[in-house]
C-alpha positions as CSV (number, residue, x, y, z in Angstrom):
1,M,109.3,173.6,208.0
2,G,111.0,173.2,204.5
3,T,114.6,173.7,204.1
4,I,116.5,175.1,201.3
5,E,120.2,174.2,200.4
6,K,122.4,176.0,198.1
7,R,123.7,174.4,195.0
8,S,125.6,176.8,193.0
9,N,125.3,180.8,192.3
10,N,121.8,180.8,191.7
11,S,120.5,177.2,191.9
12,Y,118.6,175.9,195.0
13,R,116.9,172.8,196.4
14,L,113.9,173.1,198.2
15,I,113.3,170.4,200.8
16,V,109.7,169.5,202.2
17,C,108.9,166.4,204.8
18,C,105.4,165.3,203.8
19,G,105.1,162.3,206.6
20,Y,106.8,159.3,207.3
21,D,106.5,155.9,205.5
22,S,105.6,152.4,207.1
23,K,108.9,152.0,208.6
24,D,108.9,155.4,210.3
25,K,111.5,156.8,207.5
26,K,110.6,161.0,206.6
27,I,109.1,161.1,203.3
28,M,110.9,163.8,201.4
29,K,110.0,165.9,198.9
30,R,112.6,168.0,196.5
31,K,112.4,170.7,193.9
32,T,115.1,172.3,192.2
33,I,114.9,176.2,191.1
34,T,116.9,178.5,189.4
35,L,116.9,182.4,190.3
36,P,117.8,185.3,188.2
37,L,121.5,186.5,188.5
38,N,120.5,189.9,188.3
39,M,118.7,189.8,191.5
40,T,120.2,191.5,194.7
41,E,121.0,189.3,197.7
42,K,117.6,190.7,199.5
43,Q,115.8,189.8,196.5
44,M,116.8,186.2,196.4
45,Q,116.1,185.6,199.7
46,Q,112.3,187.2,199.6
47,E,112.1,184.9,196.5
48,L,113.1,182.0,198.1
49,I,111.0,182.1,200.9
50,A,108.0,182.5,198.8
51,Q,108.8,179.7,196.6
52,L,109.3,177.6,199.6
53,D,106.0,178.5,201.0
54,R,104.4,177.8,197.8
55,F,106.2,174.2,197.4
56,E,104.9,173.5,200.9
57,K,101.5,174.1,200.2
58,E,101.6,171.9,197.0
59,V,102.9,169.2,198.9
60,Q,100.6,169.6,201.8
61,K,97.6,169.7,199.2
62,G,99.0,166.5,197.0
63,T,99.4,168.9,193.9
64,Y,103.3,168.8,193.4
65,L,104.5,166.2,191.1
66,D,108.3,164.8,190.8
67,G,110.1,162.3,189.5
68,S,108.9,159.7,191.7
69,I,105.3,159.7,190.1
70,T,104.7,156.8,187.6
71,F,104.7,157.4,183.6
72,S,101.2,156.7,183.6
73,E,100.2,159.3,186.4
74,F,102.6,162.0,184.3
75,A,101.0,160.6,181.1
76,D,97.3,161.7,182.6
77,K,98.4,165.0,183.8
78,W,100.3,165.6,180.4
79,M,97.2,164.8,177.9
80,K,95.0,167.0,180.4
81,D,97.2,170.1,181.2
82,Y,98.8,170.4,177.9
83,A,98.0,167.9,175.1
84,E,94.3,168.9,175.2
85,Q,94.9,172.5,175.7
86,N,97.4,173.0,172.8
87,L,97.2,170.1,170.2
88,K,94.6,169.3,167.4
89,A,91.5,166.9,168.4
90,T,93.0,164.3,165.7
91,T,96.5,164.8,167.2
92,V,95.2,163.9,170.5
93,A,93.5,161.0,169.4
94,R,96.7,160.0,167.8
95,Y,98.7,160.3,170.8
96,K,96.2,158.3,173.1
97,A,96.6,155.3,170.8
98,L,100.2,155.5,170.6
99,L,100.3,155.7,174.7
100,E,98.3,152.4,174.7
101,R,101.1,150.8,173.4
102,I,103.8,153.1,175.6
103,L,101.8,152.5,178.6
104,I,101.8,149.0,178.8
105,V,105.7,148.9,179.2
106,F,106.5,152.3,180.9
107,G,102.9,153.1,182.5
108,H,104.2,151.7,186.0
109,K,107.6,152.8,186.0
110,K,108.9,155.9,187.8
111,L,109.2,158.8,185.8
112,D,112.8,159.3,187.1
113,A,113.9,155.6,186.9
114,I,113.6,155.7,182.8
115,Q,116.8,155.3,181.1
116,P,118.0,155.7,177.7
117,T,118.6,151.7,177.7
118,N,114.6,151.2,178.3
119,L,113.8,152.7,175.6
120,M,116.4,151.5,173.1
121,E,114.7,147.9,174.4
122,F,111.1,149.0,173.6
123,Y,112.1,150.0,170.2
124,K,113.6,146.8,169.5
125,N,110.5,145.1,170.8
126,L,108.3,147.4,168.6
127,A,109.8,146.3,165.5
128,D,109.1,142.3,166.2
129,G,105.9,141.0,165.1
130,G,102.8,140.4,167.0
131,I,102.5,143.8,169.0
132,R,100.5,145.7,166.5
133,L,97.1,147.2,168.2
134,D,95.2,147.9,164.7
135,Y,95.1,144.3,163.5
136,K,92.1,143.3,161.2
137,Y,89.3,141.2,162.7
138,K,87.6,138.7,160.5
139,L,84.3,136.5,161.4
140,K,85.2,132.8,162.3
141,G,83.3,131.1,159.0
142,N,81.0,128.9,161.2
143,I,79.9,131.7,163.5
144,V,76.7,132.8,161.8
145,S,74.6,130.0,161.1
146,D,71.5,131.8,161.0
147,I,72.0,135.5,160.1
148,R,68.9,137.0,161.6
149,D,69.7,135.3,164.7
150,F,72.7,136.6,164.5
151,Q,72.0,140.3,164.1
152,K,69.2,139.9,166.7
153,K,71.8,139.2,169.4
154,L,74.1,142.4,168.5
155,V,71.0,144.7,168.7
156,T,72.0,145.7,172.3
157,A,75.6,146.5,170.6
158,P,76.5,150.0,169.8
159,I,77.4,148.9,166.2
160,N,75.7,150.4,163.0
161,S,73.6,147.9,161.1
162,R,75.7,148.5,157.7
163,T,79.1,147.3,159.6
164,I,77.5,144.4,160.9
165,K,76.1,143.3,157.5
166,D,79.9,144.1,156.2
167,I,81.2,141.6,158.8
168,I,78.7,139.0,158.2
169,N,79.4,139.3,154.2
170,G,83.0,138.9,155.1
171,G,84.4,142.3,155.5
172,N,87.2,143.1,158.1
173,T,86.7,145.0,161.0
174,T,88.7,146.4,163.9
175,K,89.6,145.3,167.3
176,D,87.0,148.2,168.9
177,I,84.2,146.5,166.7
178,A,85.3,143.1,167.6
179,D,85.3,143.6,171.4
180,K,81.9,145.1,170.7
181,I,80.5,142.2,169.1
182,S,82.4,139.7,171.5
183,I,80.7,141.4,174.8
184,A,77.2,141.1,173.2
185,L,77.8,137.5,172.0
186,N,79.3,136.8,175.7
187,K,82.2,135.0,173.6
188,P,85.8,135.3,174.2
189,I,86.7,137.3,170.8
190,Q,89.3,134.6,170.1
191,R,86.2,132.3,169.4
192,I,84.7,134.5,167.0
193,F,87.6,136.2,165.0
194,D,90.4,135.2,163.2
195,I,93.0,137.8,163.4
196,L,94.5,139.0,160.3
197,D,98.2,139.0,159.7
198,K,99.4,138.7,163.5
199,D,103.1,138.7,162.1
200,K,102.8,141.8,160.5
201,K,105.4,144.4,162.2
202,L,105.1,148.0,163.0
203,S,106.5,150.3,159.9
204,E,109.8,152.2,160.8
205,K,107.7,155.5,160.7
206,S,105.3,154.4,163.2
207,I,108.5,153.2,165.5
208,S,109.8,156.7,165.0
209,H,106.3,158.2,166.1
210,H,106.2,156.6,169.5
211,H,110.0,157.8,170.2
212,R,108.9,161.3,169.2
213,L,105.8,161.3,171.4
214,I,108.1,159.9,174.4
215,S,110.7,162.5,173.8
216,A,108.0,165.2,173.7
217,M,106.8,164.0,176.9
218,L,110.0,164.0,178.6
219,T,111.0,167.1,177.4
220,T,107.6,168.9,179.1
221,A,108.9,166.9,181.9
222,V,112.2,168.7,182.2
223,Q,110.3,172.0,181.7
224,W,108.0,171.4,184.7
225,Q,111.1,170.4,186.6
226,L,109.8,166.6,187.1
227,I,113.0,165.3,185.9
228,E,116.5,166.7,185.1
229,S,117.4,165.5,181.8
230,N,115.5,163.9,179.4
231,P,116.8,160.1,178.4
232,A,115.2,160.3,174.7
233,E,117.5,162.6,173.6
234,R,120.6,160.7,174.9
235,L,119.9,158.0,171.9
236,K,119.6,158.4,168.4
237,A,116.1,158.2,166.9
238,P,114.7,154.9,165.1
239,K,115.9,155.1,161.7
240,V,113.2,155.9,159.0
241,T,113.9,154.2,155.7
242,S,113.5,157.1,152.8
243,K,110.8,155.8,150.4
244,E,109.8,157.0,147.5
245,A,106.1,158.4,146.8
246,R,103.8,156.1,144.8
247,Y,101.8,157.5,142.2
248,Y,100.6,157.1,138.8
249,D,102.2,158.1,135.8
250,I,100.5,160.0,132.8
251,D,99.8,156.4,130.9
252,E,98.2,155.2,134.4
253,V,96.1,158.2,135.2
254,E,94.7,158.1,131.1
255,K,93.8,154.7,131.7
256,M,92.3,155.2,135.2
257,L,90.1,158.1,133.8
258,A,88.9,156.0,131.1
259,L,87.8,153.1,133.3
260,L,85.7,156.3,135.7
261,E,83.3,156.6,132.4
262,N,81.9,153.9,134.2
263,E,81.7,154.6,137.9
264,P,78.9,157.0,139.5
265,L,79.2,160.3,138.6
266,K,80.1,161.6,142.2
267,Y,83.1,159.2,142.6
268,K,84.2,160.3,138.8
269,A,84.4,163.9,140.2
270,I,85.7,163.2,143.5
271,I,88.6,161.6,141.6
272,Y,89.1,163.9,139.1
273,T,89.1,166.7,141.7
274,V,92.1,165.3,144.0
275,T,93.8,164.0,140.7
276,F,94.1,167.6,139.4
277,S,94.1,169.5,142.7
278,G,96.2,167.5,145.1
279,L,93.5,167.8,147.7
280,R,93.9,166.2,151.2
281,A,90.7,164.0,152.4
282,G,89.8,165.8,154.7
283,E,89.9,169.3,152.4
284,L,87.8,167.4,150.0
285,A,85.2,166.6,152.4
286,A,84.9,170.2,153.4
287,L,84.9,171.7,149.9
288,E,81.5,173.7,149.6
289,W,80.1,175.1,146.4
290,S,80.9,178.7,147.6
291,D,84.3,177.2,146.9
292,I,84.1,177.0,143.6
293,S,84.6,179.3,141.1
294,F,83.4,178.3,137.6
295,D,84.3,181.6,136.0
296,K,88.1,181.9,137.2
297,K,88.3,178.3,137.1
298,T,89.7,178.0,140.9
299,I,89.4,176.2,144.1
300,K,89.7,177.7,147.3
301,I,90.8,175.7,150.5
302,S,90.5,177.0,153.9
303,K,88.7,174.2,156.2
304,Q,89.0,170.5,156.6
305,L,86.5,167.8,157.8
306,Q,87.7,165.2,160.3
307,Y,86.3,162.2,162.1
308,L,86.7,160.7,165.7
309,S,84.6,158.0,167.0
310,E,83.9,160.2,170.4
311,R,82.9,163.6,168.4
312,G,81.8,162.4,165.0
313,I,82.3,164.3,161.7
314,Y,83.3,168.1,162.7
315,E,85.1,170.8,160.5
316,I,88.3,172.9,161.4
317,E,88.5,176.1,159.9
318,S,92.1,175.9,158.8
319,A,94.0,173.6,157.0
320,K,96.9,171.5,158.0
321,T,99.1,174.2,158.2
322,E,99.0,178.2,157.1
323,S,100.4,177.5,153.6
324,G,97.4,174.7,153.7
325,N,95.0,177.8,152.8
326,R,95.3,178.3,149.0
327,T,93.5,179.1,145.8
328,I,94.4,176.6,143.2
329,P,93.9,176.9,139.2
330,I,91.8,173.8,137.6
331,Q,91.3,172.5,134.3
332,S,88.5,172.9,132.0
333,T,87.6,169.7,132.1
334,L,87.5,169.5,135.5
335,V,85.1,172.1,135.8
336,E,83.1,170.7,133.4
337,I,82.7,167.7,135.2
338,L,81.8,169.4,138.7
339,K,79.1,171.6,136.7
340,Q,77.7,168.2,136.0
341,H,77.8,166.9,139.3
342,K,76.4,170.1,140.7
343,A,73.6,169.2,138.4
344,W,73.2,165.8,139.6
345,Q,73.0,166.8,142.9
346,D,70.5,169.5,142.5
347,E,68.1,166.9,141.0
348,E,68.6,164.5,144.0
349,K,67.7,167.6,146.4
350,I,64.4,167.4,144.3
351,K,64.0,163.8,145.0
352,W,64.7,163.9,148.8
353,G,62.9,167.0,149.3
354,T,62.5,168.0,152.6
355,N,64.6,165.1,154.0
356,W,67.3,166.5,152.1
357,V,70.3,167.6,154.8
358,E,71.6,171.0,153.3
359,S,75.2,171.5,153.8
360,N,76.7,173.4,150.7
361,K,79.3,170.6,150.3
362,L,80.2,169.2,146.8
363,F,80.5,165.8,148.2
364,T,77.6,164.3,150.5
365,K,76.1,161.1,151.5
366,E,73.2,160.3,149.6
367,N,70.6,162.6,151.8
368,G,73.0,165.4,151.8
369,E,74.7,164.6,155.3
370,L,78.2,165.3,155.6
371,M,80.1,162.8,154.2
372,F,82.7,160.8,156.2
373,P,86.4,162.1,155.0
374,D,87.7,158.4,154.3
375,T,84.4,157.1,152.2
376,P,86.3,158.2,149.1
377,S,89.5,156.4,150.1
378,K,87.5,153.1,150.7
379,W,85.4,153.3,147.6
380,F,89.1,154.0,145.4
381,G,90.7,150.8,146.9
382,K,87.7,148.8,145.8
383,F,87.8,150.7,142.3
384,V,91.5,150.1,141.9
385,K,91.6,146.6,142.7
386,R,88.2,145.6,140.3
387,S,89.7,147.6,137.8
388,N,93.3,145.4,137.9
389,L,95.0,149.2,138.2
390,P,98.6,149.4,139.9
391,I,97.6,149.5,143.6
392,I,98.1,153.1,145.2
393,T,96.1,154.7,148.0
394,F,93.5,157.5,147.7
395,H,96.0,159.6,149.3
396,Q,98.5,158.9,146.7
397,L,96.5,160.3,143.9
398,R,97.9,163.5,146.1
399,H,101.2,162.4,144.7
400,T,100.1,161.9,141.3
401,Y,99.4,165.9,141.0
402,G,102.6,166.6,142.4
403,S,104.7,164.6,140.1
404,L,102.4,165.4,137.2
405,L,103.1,169.1,137.9
406,I,107.1,168.2,138.2
407,S,107.4,166.4,135.2
408,Q,105.9,169.2,133.4
409,G,108.5,171.2,134.7
410,V,106.6,173.6,137.2
411,D,109.3,174.6,139.6
412,V,109.2,173.1,143.3
413,V,108.2,176.5,144.9
414,T,105.0,176.7,142.7
415,V,104.6,173.0,143.3
416,S,104.6,173.5,147.1
417,K,102.1,176.4,147.2
418,L,99.8,174.7,144.7
419,M,100.2,171.4,147.4
420,G,99.8,173.1,150.6
421,H,103.3,172.2,151.8
422,S,104.6,174.0,155.1
423,S,108.4,174.8,152.9
424,P,109.6,173.8,149.5
425,A,111.9,171.5,151.5
426,V,108.7,169.4,152.0
427,T,108.2,169.2,148.5
428,L,112.1,168.3,147.7
429,K,112.0,165.5,149.9
430,I,108.9,164.0,148.5
431,Y,109.8,164.2,145.0
432,A,113.5,164.2,145.0
433,H,113.5,161.2,142.7
434,L,111.3,163.0,140.1
435,I,113.6,166.3,140.5
436,N,116.8,164.5,140.3
437,Q,115.3,162.8,137.1
438,R,114.4,166.5,135.5
439,A,117.6,167.3,136.2
440,I,119.4,164.2,134.3
441,E,117.0,165.3,131.4
442,A,118.4,169.0,131.4
443,A,121.5,167.9,131.4
444,D,121.2,165.5,128.5
445,K,119.7,168.5,126.7
446,L,122.4,171.1,127.1
447,E,124.7,167.7,126.0
448,S,122.8,167.7,122.7
449,L,122.8,171.6,122.4
450,L,126.7,171.7,122.9
451,I,127.1,169.0,120.5
452,K,125.0,170.8,117.8
453,K,127.2,173.7,118.3
454,E,130.2,171.9,117.7
455,D,129.0,170.6,114.5
């Protein structure tokens, strides 16, 4: 039989014995509950008996969890019962990646034993080099003496043939792919690959993401009454130094557009579209011809393509936020380029005939199949290097669009809507330096106006 201890006016502790340990000592399970203050004495007694009965059954079945479980056990339950039920698949995948490193340190630790000092030490260690899980791997120079023999040995490995070819030709790869090749060749990974930038440290932003995930999980643990308080809330979040968004100015955009004249039409159309509409990579990959109005000169954004290794390419109906669903006006030049791209794509359909995979997407693989959302990013990185352009990422073309709007005097609220930000505050934070510059220019213009008036 369980017992009930009163702690305060409406707080009670339920106690149930669930057997004995190796030293013949009772193993006790405890659970604190709070009852509404407006209940009568009789109602309280009935509710206490009902909750104690449920608690006893949970303990007997082994389904009750408390702070004595390990962080790893809690993480499994949190991922299954909360994250996978309420969060997007891409968010869940990102959290699983963060948990790989978190569980190395906290997986064995009891949930109620985690202290703020443990977290502080963890964040300090994250700031040191040599602990990243996303290092790039490069094949050692003396490994491939016979390319055909090397490829033959990798036939059983679940790796795309193009990926294998890229690696043989000196391309970098991930730890996941490197592990698969190591298993297929039956050799230790360190004998096959060199790890690049091994001393490269985690960014402040990445460390902050670890903290936010731990804090969110421990907040859930408090809500589930597994622990009484969240230790992550009792310390300052890791510092993240604000960085200005990188982008091309007007002169650099003009140079880039001139260089694009010598590139494949598909990629020319892709770069023009992102530069003059500010689309995210997933939004770009999801665009269909029905989203384009050549007459009205608009692009409608209402979906994204995502990619996960365990799921492949898939589409989500909504954009990143509710405000992400938007219609963007576009320029006549972009309209003409998209028309050219559509004409080219129609010719490709005829060439492929019945082998063409119809998706109605603007940008696809050569046979019409869905394009990987990160394909344009990889192409753009190579284009920038061989063209000797200032180094920016494909995503920073989106910032280029935002900066061009602001530099032309478009107000922050409008820029926020066009870019699909959750609020103008986000836009202000990203482009604060540009907005401040506009304010200085405005002050200078007022000054010159006053001087003329005095004259």
